[in-house]
Steps between C-alpha positions, in 0.01 A plus 500: 500500500836407354526558128744400232594665173191622319306551825377138520489307826756217521376154410406276791797268436734802509350608833539146636862482378577835663352396834670159481835670437441729801417201721812311389719812530370561854598146596833513312607833652394380847731199459789654304481876555439766236815413310352161408491410132210640297545217249460251787174672597368461144612135495340427839181659369509270198521799267761637264729783600339709224164476677656622824673793327180593313325545834800627697772651279746528789568371851387839635168468315445157656593626847273804459208269413571277801521801732182645351321185613613587856369858486170409664677331792728794578213741433297330773799516731536871425133562585537301821806701600328831426195404706665331800832677564511689827703788360652602164845384612369151567315506167820586312688227687231243418495608133878465469475150651228419244737616223780286640271196489374590149853536363590164653239311297780336299869461569688774316193717429644818656777511235276545192274736695797719591632490145159592357493825697761641262346360181169658403459245218483211748149373579612486863568876508133594533456229765779657705371854448157396625647364821722804544187719473329282762804527724496879459140515622588314820822701540327837452246418771778391735696818425195723552434334837864540606584128494736509202793721407423772245801407289388136457389417144268226381736388221779425749260325738382279213861421405580424864202262518637324190843482664358347818300251294811406303714467814246272670572241234877539515701200616645703788157593640378323812165483679551842663614681183155600368385655828831675557514646148137613515578681827804664341280608210253658742769677701620658177167667414363557849500847652739460791302736725200262508677164508 
């Protein structure tokens, strides 16, 4: 249960405001990207900017809350990958593609995720660390089975997934870019003796 100062549960109107802000922010970021105006989100929600900042003191806090709402979806995808992949190399490849999709939820999302990796105070930092840990689990299995290079690291694979996600939305990208970049990502971590 979420608590506020003094250990009390938030009032029902505060919970409704918070969820309403998340719904509006989801729509706003989908239309305008993550650099969209936070004040515009509050206005579109019919609330004051102070209400938004009470719930979400920064853009990163708002993004972390929106991504948290997607945890169940990517968690189900992770379970599906772990249970259906033919080999650990395929599982790692499928997981990296899931991360590319996840990081592409909103235009511009890879930038604050990348920046948060160097700022422990950012609410997005723990989000990134969790996905790096998940990536390491898939990578370790692929390495142990001989499908991935021993010098590959989960942190770099996560950053590369962010880069591919970012590049997919770039003006220069075309319909073949995503597939081509994902293949280049795989050829970078794959053990060349098994590929």
